[in-house]
N, C-alpha and C positions, 0 to 999 in steps of 0.2 A: 821129265814129267809132269805131267799137266794135268790142272787142274780142275776138279770135277763139282759140277751146279748145285746144286737141294735135290736133294734123294728125297721124292716123294712117297710116302708110304700110305698103302690100302685102308682105307679104314675101320676101322674094329670091328665089328660083328656082334648085337647086344644079344644077350642072351632069349632063349626063347620064352620061358618063363617073363624074362621083365614086359616083353612084347604083351603078354597075356594077361597082366595087371594093368598097363597102361590103357593096354582096349578096355577092359572092367570101366575102368574111371572112366573114361571118356564118354561110356553110355551110360552113368551113371549124373555125370554134371548136364549132360543132356536130356536126362529123364527129370533130373530134377529145376530146370530152366523153363521145360515147356509145363511140367506142374504148377509151377509158381506165376508161368504168361495164367494160364486156368483159371487162376484163382483171377485173377486181377480185372479180367474180362471178364468172369461171371456174375460180379456185385455191378454189373452197368446199365443191369433191367431198369424198365420207367417204372415207377410207382405207381401202383393203380389207385387214380383221385377216387376217390367218393364224397360223394354230399351229403348235406347236410342230415338229409331226412333218408337217406339208407343207411348213414351213421345210426341213429334212431333208431330206427329198424332194426341195426341187426345188434344194439345195446338191449333192446327190450326184447330181441328173439321171435320180430313180426316183420310183416312184407305186407304190401299190397294187397288187400287181400283181390281184386279185379285182377293185377299182376299173377298171381297167384294159381286163376281159376275159382278159385271160391266166394263162393257167392257173400255179399256183405249182412250181415246178421242186423236186422232192426230194429231199432235200441225198444226195450219194452213203453208201454204207455202209461201217463199218469192222468190220469183226468179227473176231475172238478167234478161231483157230485151233489146236490142236496139231501143234507138225511137230518131226519127228526131225534132229536132224542126217544122219542120213545121208541126208536126203534134197534140201538143200541146200548141205553143205561135197562136195569134191571126193575121189574117189579115194585111196586110198595113190598107186597106179600114173602119175596125173596130178602127182604133187608132187615135183620134184625136191629133194635134202636138203646141202647140206653139214655134216659132222659133227663137231664142236673141242671138244681137250681142255684145261678151262681149269683143269686140278687136277697134280699131281706124279704123278699114278698113270698108268704106262709102261699102250698098249695101249688105252685105255679109250675111244677115237675109234672104232678098229680095231674091234673087239667088237660094238659098240654100232650101228656101221656094218651089220657086219653080219650083225645082227637086225634090226635097219630094214629091209631090204632083204630077209629069211624076210616081212618082213610087208606087203611089198607096197611101198615105195618106193625112187624111185631117185636115185640114192648119187653125189654131184659130187666133194667134197672130203671128206677124210679126216686130219686132222692138228691141232698143236697151235693155241692160239686165235692167231686174228692181230694183236687187240687189246693182246692180252701182259698179258691181265688172269685174277688168281685169285680165281674163286667161289665162293661159302664152302655159298649153298643147293645147291638140286639142278641148277641151270640158266637159262640165255634161250633163248630159243627168238627169232630177228631175223628181223627182214623187213620191207616195205617197203609202198607203198599199194596194190601188185596182188599182192600178197602174202597180206591178209588172208584170206580164209577158208584156205589152206595150212597157215597159222600157225595157227589154230582148231585145224585137223582134229590138228595134230602135236599140241598139248598133248593130246590124250586121251591120247596116249603118253606125257607126263610132264606130269601135272596138275596136277604143286606148280611145277613149269615156271614163269621169271616171261614174260611177250609183252614187248617194248621195238621198237616201230618204229623203224627208219631212215630215215635215207634213199632209201636203192638203188631204180630204178623195176622190175626186173624181180620175179616172178613166185617169183622162189628163196627159200626160208629157210634159215636156218642155227639147229641145236642145240649150244650150245658148254657141257658138262656141266662140274657147278662141286662141288665136294670134298661136297656133300651126295645126290648122286647116288646107287642101288644100282644098280638097275634099272629097264627098262618099264615099263610097264605092263602086270598078263595081256592075254590078249587076250579072253577070257573076259569080264573086265570091260569092256576097250573097245567090245568089238561092243554089248554092254548097253544101255552109256551112249549107242552114238553112234543105238541103235532105238530109247528112250524120250525119247519127243515132252514136247515142253513147252509152253507158252500162246505165241502169238506174233500180232501185231496185220497184217494185211490188208487188202486191201481200196484205192479211191480216195481213201473219206476220211476215210483212215487219217491222224493229221500226219505229213508231214515227202512225201507221195506225194503 
């Protein structure tokens, strides 16, 4: 009896459904690999380099007017002109003054008020200083926020008087005469000072305009 060698059996056939599943899995694996590669290569773009001036323009929201085709606006002018105080200050007949006596000299407020009236001022009260103080100098010109120009005008008649701002609301001003007062400034000197021009800044480009 002869001995037979190993018998080879034909490989078993895989079911069709298993082949379909493996094919689908393979397609999914390939798609995932391609998507991952796209993500990796998509972030390799070179960054845009922005200069310091461009960055500042970007933050400010503006760029060069010339580069944008927009003509650059000329700065508003600020000019120095000569202005005389008489041109900007009120007239004496527009100013109401209280005349106070801050000394022990009787009749000082009355005589000064009469002289101011002859100079054109409108006189309101003439009496002793309601603050009850005794001033050593020429006196004080007291005014509120609405009487600044009135006080400046009055100071031309009392050049050495001290300007004192208080909390009053109206334009009325006070002159309270001290022990150093002798007489109102000469009318000719007052007129010359009011007509003397001095440098003044004017125009929309000036600071504070």
